[in-house]
C-alpha positions, 0 to 999 in steps of 0.5 A: 403478126403474120396471122393478120395479113392473110385475114386482111388480104382476104377482107380486101379481096372480099370487100368489092363483092360485099360493097355491091351485094345487097344494094337492091336487097336492102332497098324498099321494093314496091310491087303492084298492089293489084294481084294480077299486075303483081303476078305479072311483075313477079313472072317477068322479074320487075317492080313498080319502084325501088327506093334506095337511099334517098332515090326512087327509081320507077319502072317504065309505065306504059300508056296505051289507047283502049279500043275505040279511043282516039284522044291521046290525052286519055292514056296519058292521064291514066299513066300519070295518075298511076305514076303519081300513085306509085310515087305516093306509095314510095313517099314522094310526089310529082314535086320530087321527080328529077328525071323523066325518060319517055319512049314514044312510038310516034314522037311528033304525034304524041308530044303535044298530048303528053306535054299538056298532061305532064304540065298538069302534074309537073309544076314549078321548075321542070325536071330533066326529060329525055324523049326517045322514039322507038319502033314498038313497046310491050304491050302491043297497044302501048304508045308511050312508056314513061320512066321516072327517077325521084328523090325522097323529100327532105324533112322540114327543119 
């Protein structure tokens, strides 16, 4: 009987470490399909998305104006398209998005354009959305960064 107590104590002490170890390691990690972007992600240590359980966590995707571009809808179209592609690779769609967090370098100027584009992609009941103004983004040309949380769709019965 005394033999079992040390083993039990050891297991109880080890259990918290085992419970948290591996959540991300056991997850489906999606790196960019573009070789140049994938190398950047590997160098900086982040992924397009991580799918764990039934939840998809997308890294922030930055919208930026191209040289000479003035229409704010153009970078938002590109970034919402890219997010849609990542969601599809993860097994979801815009209908599965439950939370949006957006970081803006100028909320007042950018909100009308991002709302117009978002409303083309996100229909039906809206997700939660938090918009935050920041001083700057990486890369320097970035105007808005959008981070998404989605749930994998449930199989139809």
